PAZAPA-4460 file (N, C-alpha, C; in steps of 0.05 Angstrom, whole numbers, plus 32768, in hexadecimal, padded with zeros to 4 digits):
% residues 230
    n_x    n_y    n_z   ca_x   ca_y   ca_z    c_x    c_y    c_z   seq   type   mol
   909C   75ED   8957   909A   75D4   8966   909F   75D9   8984     1      M     A
   9090   75CB   8995   9095   75CD   89B2   90AE   75BF   89BA     2      P     A
   90BB   75C8   89D0   90D1   75BA   89DC   90C5   75A7   89F2     3      V     A
   90CB   758E   89F0   90BF   757A   8A02   90CD   7579   8A1D     4      F     A
   90BE   7576   8A32   90C8   7572   8A4D   90CA   7554   8A53     5      Q     A
   90E2   754A   8A58   90E6   752E   8A5E   90DE   7528   8A7A     6      L     A
   90D5   750F   8A7F   90CE   7506   8A99   90E2   74F0   8AA2     7      T     A
   90DC   74E3   8AB8   90ED   74CD   8AC2   90EC   74B6   8AAE     8      E     A
   90D7   74B3   8A9F   90D6   749D   8A8C   90E9   74A3   8A75     9      K     A
   90F8   748F   8A6D   910C   7492   8A58   9100   748F   8A3D    10      I     A
   90F3   74A5   8A34   90E6   74A6   8A1A   90EC   74C2   8A0E    11      V     A
   90F3   74C2   89F5   90F8   74DB   89E7   90E2   74E0   89D2    12      F     A
   90DC   74F9   89CD   90CA   74FF   89B6   90D8   74F9   899B    13      P     A
   90C9   74F7   8986   90D4   74F2   896C   90E8   7508   8964    14      R     A
   90FF   7500   895A   9113   7515   8952   9108   7529   893E    15      P     A
   90F6   7521   892D   90EC   7534   8918   90DB   754A   8924    16      D     A
   90D5   7548   893F   90C5   755D   894C   90D7   7573   8958    17      L     A
   90F1   7571   8953   9103   7585   895E   90FE   75A0   8951    18      A     A
   9106   75B5   895F   9104   75D0   8954   9118   75D3   893D    19      E     A
   9116   75E8   892E   9127   75EC   8917   9144   75EB   891E    20      E     A
   914B   75F5   8936   9168   75F5   893E   9171   75DA   8949    21      N     A
   915E   75C7   894B   9164   75AD   8955   915C   75A6   8971    22      G     A
   9154   75BA   8980   914D   75B6   899C   9133   75A5   899D    23      L     A
   9134   7590   89AC   911E   757D   89AD   9110   757B   89C9    24      L     A
   9121   7579   89DE   9116   7574   89F8   9127   7580   8A0E    25      A     A
   911C   7581   8A26   9129   758C   8A3D   9125   757A   8A55    26      I     A
   9139   7579   8A66   9135   756A   8A7F   9140   754D   8A7E    27      G     A
   9136   753C   8A8F   913F   7521   8A91   915A   7520   8AA0    28      G     A
   916A   750C   8A99   9184   7509   8AA6   9198   74FE   8A92    29      D     A
   91B0   74F9   8A9C   91C5   74EE   8A8B   91CC   74D2   8A93    30      L     A
   91B8   74C2   8A9A   91BD   74A6   8AA1   91C5   7497   8A88    31      S     A
   91D4   7481   8A8B   91DC   7472   8A73   91C4   7469   8A63    32      P     A
   91AF   7461   8A6F   9198   7457   8A61   918C   746E   8A4F    33      E     A
   918A   7486   8A5A   917E   749C   8A4B   9191   74A4   8A34    34      R     A
   91AB   74A5   8A3A   91BE   74AD   8A25   91BE   7499   8A0E    35      L     A
   91BD   747F   8A14   91BD   746B   89FE   91A3   746D   89EE    36      I     A
   918C   7472   89FC   9173   7475   89EE   9174   748E   89DC    37      A     A
   9181   74A3   89E5   9184   74BB   89D6   9194   74B6   89BD    38      A     A
   91AC   74AB   89C0   91BD   74A7   89A9   91B1   7494   8995    39      Y     A
   91A3   7480   899E   9196   746E   898C   9183   747C   8979    40      R     A
   9178   7492   8983   9165   74A2   8973   9171   74BB   8966    41      S     A
   918C   74BD   8968   9199   74D4   895C   9196   74EE   896C    42      G     A
   9192   74EB   8986   918E   7502   8998   91A6   7504   89AB    43      I     A
   91AF   751D   89B0   91C6   7520   89C1   91C2   7537   89D5    44      F     A
   91CF   7536   89ED   91CD   754C   8A00   91E2   7561   89FA    45      P     A
   91DA   757A   89FD   91EC   7590   89F9   91E1   75A9   8A07    46      W     A
   91EE   75B2   8A1B   91E4   75C9   8A2B   91FB   75D6   8A3A    47      Y     A
   91F7   75EF   8A42   920B   75FE   8A51   920A   75F6   8A6E    48      S     A
   921E   75FE   8A7D   9222   75F5   8A98   920A   75FA   8AAA    49      R     A
   91FE   7612   8AA8   91E8   7619   8ABA   91CC   7615   8AAE    50      N     A
   91CB   7608   8A97   91B1   7602   8A8A   91A7   75E7   8A93    51      D     A
   918D   75E2   8A90   9183   75C7   8A93   918D   75B6   8A7B    52      P     A
   918A   759C   8A7E   9193   758A   8A68   9182   758E   8A50    53      I     A
   918F   7594   8A39   9181   7598   8A20   9188   7582   8A0C    54      L     A
   9175   7578   89FE   9178   7562   89EB   9173   756B   89CF    55      W     A
   9184   7563   89BC   9184   756E   89A1   9182   7557   898C    56      W     A
   9176   755E   8976   9176   754C   895E   9177   755F   8946    57      S     A
   918E   7564   893B   9192   7578   8926   918C   756C   890A    58      T     A
   9182   757D   88F9   917D   7576   88DD   9181   758F   88CC    59      S     A
   9193   758F   88B8   91A2   7578   88AF   91B7   756F   88C3    60      P     A
   91C1   7557   88BF   91D4   754B   88D2   91EF   7546   88C4    61      R     A
   9204   754F   88D0   921F   754A   88C5   9228   752E   88CC    62      L     A
   922F   751E   88B8   9238   7503   88BC   9251   74FE   88AB    63      V     A
   9260   74EA   88B3   9277   74E2   88A4   9275   74C4   889F    64      L     A
   9274   74BD   8886   9275   74A0   887F   9292   7499   887D    65      F     A
   929B   7485   888C   92B8   747E   888E   92C5   747B   8873    66      P     A
   92B7   7470   885F   92C3   746C   8845   92C6   7486   8835    67      N     A
   92BB   749C   883F   92BD   74B6   8833   92D1   74C8   8841    68      E     A
   92DF   74BD   8855   92F2   74CD   8864   9309   74D6   8853    69      F     A
   9311   74EF   8855   9327   74FA   8845   933C   7506   8857    70      R     A
   9355   7502   8850   936B   750E   885E   937D   751D   884A    71      V     A
   9389   7532   8853   939B   7541   8842   93B6   7532   8840    72      S     A
   93C6   7539   882C   93E0   752D   8829   93F1   7533   8841    73      R     A
   93EF   754B   884B   93FF   7552   8862   93F8   7541   887B    74      R     A
   93DE   753D   887F   93D6   752D   8896   93DE   7510   8891    75      L     A
   93DC   7507   8879   93E4   74EB   8873   9401   74E7   8879    76      L     A
   9412   74FB   8874   942E   74F9   887B   9432   74F6   8899    77      R     A
   9422   7506   88A8   9424   7505   88C5   941A   74EA   88D0    78      D     A
   9406   74DE   88C3   93FC   74C4   88CB   9412   74AF   88C8    79      I     A
   9422   74B2   88B3   9437   749E   88AE   9450   74A1   88BF    80      R     A
   9452   74B9   88CB   946A   74BE   88DC   9466   74B1   88F8    81      K     A
   947C   74A6   8903   947A   7499   891E   947C   74AD   8934    82      P     A
   9471   74C6   8931   9474   74DA   8945   945F   74D8   895B    83      L     A
   9449   74CC   8954   9432   74CA   8966   942A   74AD   896B    84      Y     A
   941E   74A8   8982   9414   748E   8988   93F6   7490   898D    85      R     A
   93E6   747E   8981   93C9   747F   8983   93C0   7468   8995    86      I     A
   93AF   746E   89A8   93A3   745A   89B9   9384   745E   89BA    87      T     A
   9376   744B   89C3   9359   744D   89C6   9350   7443   89E2    88      M     A
   933F   7452   89EE   9334   744C   8A08   9349   7449   8A1E    89      D     A
   935F   7457   8A1A   9374   7456   8A2F   9373   746E   8A42    90      Q     A
   9366   7483   8A39   9366   749C   8A4A   934C   74AB   8A46    91      A     A
   9335   749D   8A48   931C   74AA   8A42   9317   74C2   8A53    92      F     A
   931A   74C0   8A6D   9315   74D7   8A7E   9327   74EE   8A78    93      E     A
   9340   74E9   8A71   9353   74FE   8A6A   934B   750C   8A50    94      Q     A
   9340   74FC   8A3D   9338   7507   8A23   9320   7519   8A27    95      V     A
   930B   7510   8A35   92F3   7520   8A38   92F9   7539   8A48    96      I     A
   930B   7537   8A5C   9312   754F   8A6C   9322   7562   8A5A    97      T     A
   9333   7558   8A49   9342   756A   8A37   9330   7578   8A23    98      S     A
   931C   756A   8A19   9309   7576   8A06   92FB   758E   8A13    99      C     A
   92F5   758C   8A2D   92E9   75A3   8A3B   92FE   75B8   8A40   100      A     A
   9316   75B0   8A48   932A   75C3   8A51   9334   75D5   8A3B   101      R     A
   9338   75CA   8A23   9343   75DB   8A0D   932F   75F1   8A07   102      V     A
   9316   75EE   8A0C   9303   7604   8A08   9303   7618   8A1E   103      R     A
   9304   760F   8A37   9304   7621   8A4D   931E   7631   8A4E   104      T     A
   9334   7624   8A45   934E   7632   8A44   934D   7649   8A30   105      D     A
   933C   7647   8A1C   9338   765D   8A08   9322   7670   8A10   106      R     A
   9318   766D   8A29   9302   767D   8A33   92E8   7678   8A23   107      D     A
   92E5   7660   8A18   92CD   7658   8A0A   92BC   7647   8A1D   108      E     A
   92A2   7649   8A18   928F   7639   8A28   9290   761C   8A1E   109      E     A
   928D   7609   8A30   928D   75ED   8A29   9274   75E0   8A35   110      T     A
   9269   75CD   8A25   9252   75BE   8A2F   925B   75A5   8A3E   111      W     A
   9275   75A0   8A3E   927F   7588   8A4C   9283   758E   8A69   112      I     A
   926D   7590   8A78   926D   7597   8A94   9276   757E   8AA4   113      S     A
   927C   7582   8ABE   9282   756A   8ACF   926C   7555   8ACE   114      P     A
   9253   755D   8ACC   923C   754B   8ACA   923E   753B   8AB0   115      Q     A
   9245   7548   8A9A   9248   753A   8A80   9260   7527   8A81   116      M     A
   9276   7530   8A8C   928E   751F   8A8E   9288   7506   8A9D   117      R     A
   927A   7509   8AB4   9273   74F1   8AC4   9261   74DE   8AB5   118      Q     A
   924E   74E9   8AA6   923B   74D8   8A97   9249   74C8   8A82   119      A     A
   925B   74D5   8A73   9269   74C7   8A5D   927F   74B4   8A67   120      Y     A
   928B   74BB   8A7E   929D   74A8   8A8A   928F   748E   8A93   121      C     A
   9276   7492   8A9C   9266   747A   8AA2   9260   746A   8A89   122      T     A
   9259   7477   8A73   9254   7469   8A5A   926E   745B   8A51   123      L     A
   9285   7467   8A56   929E   745B   8A4F   92A2   7441   8A5F   124      H     A
   929D   7442   8A78   92A1   742A   8A89   928E   7414   8A80   125      R     A
   9277   741B   8A76   9263   7408   8A6C   926A   73FD   8A50   126      L     A
   927E   7409   8A43   9286   7400   8A29   9278   740D   8A11   127      G     A
   926B   7424   8A16   925D   7432   8A00   926D   744A   89F6   128      Y     A
   9279   7458   8A08   9288   7470   8A00   92A6   7469   89FD   129      A     A
   92B3   7475   89E9   92CE   746E   89E3   92DF   7487   89DD   130      H     A
   92F8   7484   89E1   930B   749A   89DB   9321   7491   89C9   131      S     A
   932C   74A3   89B9   9344   749F   89A9   9358   74B3   89B3   132      V     A
   9370   74AA   89BA   9384   74BB   89C4   939C   74BC   89B1   133      E     A
   93A7   74D4   89AE   93BF   74D8   899E   93D5   74E2   89B1   134      C     A
   93EB   74D3   89B3   9400   74D9   89C6   941A   74E1   89B7   135      W     A
   9429   74F3   89C3   9445   74F7   89BC   9455   74F2   89D5   136      Q     A
   9462   74DA   89D5   946E   74D1   89EE   9458   74CB   8A02   137      G     A
   945B   74D7   8A1A   9447   74D4   8A2E   9433   74EC   8A2F   138      D     A
   9435   74FE   8A1C   9424   7515   8A1C   940D   7511   8A09   139      K     A
   93F4   7517   8A12   93DD   7515   8A01   93DC   752C   89EE   140      L     A
   93DE   7525   89D4   93E0   753A   89BF   93C4   7542   89B5   141      A     A
   93B1   7530   89B8   9396   7535   89AE   9385   751C   89B1   142      G     A
   936C   751F   89AB   935A   7507   89AD   933D   750E   89A8   143      G     A
   932C   74FA   89AB   9310   74FE   89A7   9301   74E9   89B6   144      L     A
   92E7   74ED   89B9   92D6   74D8   89C6   92BA   74D9   89BA   145      Y     A
   92AC   74C3   89BE   9291   74C1   89B4   9284   74A7   89BE   146      G     A
   926D   74A1   89B3   925C   748A   89BB   9258   7478   89A3   147      V     A
   925C   745E   89A7   9259   744A   8992   9240   7439   8997   148      A     A
   922F   7437   8983   9217   7426   8984   9217   7416   896A   149      L     A
   921D   73FC   896B   921C   73EA   8954   922E   73F6   893E   150      D     A
   9222   73FD   8927   9232   7407   8910   9233   7425   890D   151      Q     A
   922E   7433   8924   922E   7450   8924   9240   745A   893A   152      V     A
   9251   746E   8934   9261   747B   8949   9257   7498   894A   153      F     A
   9250   74A1   8962   9246   74BC   8967   925D   74CD   8973   154      F     A
   9269   74DD   8962   927F   74EE   896C   9275   7504   897E   155      G     A
   9284   7508   8994   927C   751C   89A7   928E   7535   89A7   156      E     A
   92A8   7531   89AA   92BA   7547   89AA   92D7   753E   89A5   157      S     A
   92E8   7551   899D   9304   754B   8998   9314   7563   89A1   158      M     A
   932E   755F   89A5   9340   7575   89AE   935C   7570   89A2   159      F     A
   936B   7586   89A0   9386   7585   8998   9397   7596   89AB   160      T     A
   93AD   758B   89B3   93C1   7599   89C3   93DA   759E   89B2   161      I     A
   93E4   7588   89A5   93FA   758A   8993   93F0   7587   8976   162      L     A
   9400   7590   8963   93F7   7592   8947   93EB   7578   893D   163      K     A
   93D3   757A   8932   93C4   7564   8925   93BC   754E   8938   164      N     A
   93BD   7553   8952   93B5   753E   8965   939A   7532   8960   165      G     A
   9386   7544   895D   936A   753A   8959   9367   752E   893E   166      S     A
   9374   7539   892A   9372   752F   890E   937D   7512   890D   167      K     A
   9393   750D   891A   939F   74F2   891A   938C   74DF   8929   168      L     A
   9380   74E9   893E   936D   74D8   894D   9355   74D1   893C   169      A     A
   934B   74E5   892D   9334   74E0   891C   933B   74CC   8906   170      L     A
   9352   74CF   88FA   935B   74BC   88E4   935D   74A0   88F0   171      A     A
   9368   749D   8908   936A   7483   8914   934E   7478   891A   172      A     A
   933C   7489   8923   9321   7480   8929   9313   7475   8910   173      L     A
   9315   7484   88FA   9308   747B   88E1   9314   7460   88D8   174      V     A
   932E   745D   88D9   9339   7443   88D1   9330   742C   88E3   175      G     A
   932E   7432   88FD   9325   741D   8910   9308   7416   890B   176      F     A
   92F7   742B   8906   92DA   7426   8901   92D6   7416   88E7   177      L     A
   92E6   741B   88D3   92E3   740C   88BA   92E7   73EE   88BF   178      K     A
   92FB   73E8   88D0   9301   73CC   88D6   92EA   73BF   88E5   179      K     A
   92DB   73CF   88F4   92C4   73C5   8903   92AA   73C7   88F4   180      R     A
   92AB   73CF   88DB   9293   73D1   88C9   9280   73E6   88D3   181      N     A
   928A   73FB   88E1   9279   7411   88E8   9274   7422   88CF   182      V     A
   925B   7429   88CA   9253   7435   88B1   924F   7453   88B2   183      Q     A
   924D   745E   88CA   9245   747A   88CC   9251   7487   88E5   184      L     A
   925C   749F   88E2   9265   74AF   88F8   9253   74C8   88FA   185      I     A
   9246   74CB   8910   9235   74E3   8914   9246   74FA   891E   186      D     A
   9247   7510   8910   9257   7527   8917   9246   753D   8925   187      C     A
   922C   7539   8926   921A   754B   8934   9219   7567   8926   188      Q     A
   922C   7578   892C   922C   7593   8922   923E   7597   890A   189      M     A
   9235   75A8   88F7   9245   75AC   88DF   925B   75C0   88E4   190      T     A
   9274   75B8   88DD   928B   75CA   88DF   929B   75C7   88C6   191      T     A
   92A9   75DC   88BE   92BA   75DB   88A7   92D1   75C7   88AB   192      S     A
   92DA   75C4   88C4   92EF   75B2   88CA   92E7   7595   88C2   193      H     A
   92CF   758D   88CA   92C7   7571   88C4   92BF   756E   88A6   194      L     A
   92B4   7583   889B   92AE   7582   887E   92C7   757D   886E   195      L     A
   92DE   7587   8877   92F7   7583   886A   9300   7566   886A   196      G     A
   92F6   7556   887C   92FD   753A   887E   92E9   7528   886E   197      F     A
   92D6   7534   8861   92C3   7525   8851   92A8   7522   885E   198      G     A
   92A3   752E   8875   9289   752D   8881   9275   753C   8870   199      A     A
   925C   7535   8871   9247   7543   8861   922D   7543   8870   200      R     A
   921C   7556   8869   9202   7558   8875   91EE   7546   8867   201      E     A
   91DD   7539   8877   91C6   752A   886D   91AD   7533   887C   202      I     A
   9196   752E   8871   917E   7536   887F   9179   7526   8898   203      S     A
   916A   7532   88AA   9163   7523   88C3   9155   7509   88BD   204      G     A
   9144   7508   88A8   9136   74F0   88A1   914A   74DA   8898   205      T     A
   915D   74E1   8887   9171   74CE   887E   9182   74C4   8896   206      K     A
   9188   74D6   88A8   9198   74CF   88BF   9189   74BA   88D0   207      F     A
   9170   74BF   88D5   9160   74AC   88E4   915E   7491   88D6   208      Q     A
   915B   7492   88BC   915A   7478   88AD   9174   7469   88B0   209      N     A
   918B   7477   88B0   91A5   7469   88B4   91A6   745D   88D0   210      H     A
   919C   746C   88E4   919D   7461   88FF   918C   7448   8902   211      L     A
   9175   7448   88F6   9164   7430   88F7   9171   7418   88EA   212      R     A
   917F   741D   88D4   918C   7407   88C5   91A5   73FD   88D3   213      T     A
   91B5   7410   88DF   91CF   7409   88E9   91D1   7402   8907   214      L     A
   91BC   7408   8916   91BC   7402   8932   91A8   73EB   8937   215      I     A
   91B2   73D3   8938   91A1   73BC   893D   91A4   73B1   8959   216      K     A
   91BA   73B8   8966   91BE   73AE   8981   91C9   73C5   8992   217      T     A
   91C3   73C5   89AC   91CD   73D9   89BE   91E2   73CE   89D1   218      L     A
   91EC   73B7   89CA   9202   73AB   89DB   921B   73BC   89D9   219      S     A
   9228   73C0   89F0   9241   73D1   89EF   9258   73C2   89E2   220      P     A
   926A   73D2   89D7   9282   73C7   89CB   9296   73BC   89DF   221      D     A
   9295   73C7   89F7   92AB   73C2   8A0A   92C3   73D4   8A03   222      G     A
   92D9   73D0   8A10   92F1   73E1   8A0B   92FC   73DC   89EF   223      A     A
   9304   73F2   89E2   9312   73F0   89C9   9330   73ED   89CE   224      W     A
   933D   73DD   89BD   9359   73D9   89C0   9366   73DC   89A5   225      H     A
   9377   73F0   89A2   9385   73F5   8989   939C   7408   898F   226      N     A
   93B4   7401   8987   93CA   7412   898C   93DC   7412   8974   227      E     A
   93E4   742A   896A   93F6   742C   8954   940C   7440   895A   228      T     A
   9421   743F   894B   9437   7452   8950   944A   7449   8965   229      G     A
   945B   745B   896E   9470   7454   8982   9470   7468   8998   230      K     A
***
């Protein structure tokens, strides 16, 4: 399959035209309008610092249905302990910066460039991108961020500084999304870590069918408000 060159017009090729590795298109920008159009179609940006913007639509697709979420007994004990405090949308910029920093601190490459951080912080201000923060006292222990469209949450990245920080943030996210009747969490890439929580692969066709069924409006959620723990 060819890799499509995007123009100034905010239009994406069909996701099923992506290459076998998921690469679909190149170019364009990270404007809110283009990002929302991409996520609505199950397309996401992912590229290295010195590369042009690359757009992907992977198949099979790793997804997590909130009702299938699994936690270990050990994690369940930590959830019940008042050691951590969970907040939402209270430190979005700190979370996305930490997601990038934990990788660079390990001398790993990160796709969360300053350009990407700026783009998602703009989506956050518009009410589309959200963060979940796990705190121990005033210290950020872990967290995650992603994009919400109607009944779908598109997970982007997570990080841990203190033990189980990201796991506790994920558990809080799933509980929150259940209350909001969100039916699907897009995990993008398959990892053993997420498989352990009950995520599973579905075909690109099934994923697109879910998106068409679950995304009926593109109105933003606005800021999320939820706080647990002490």
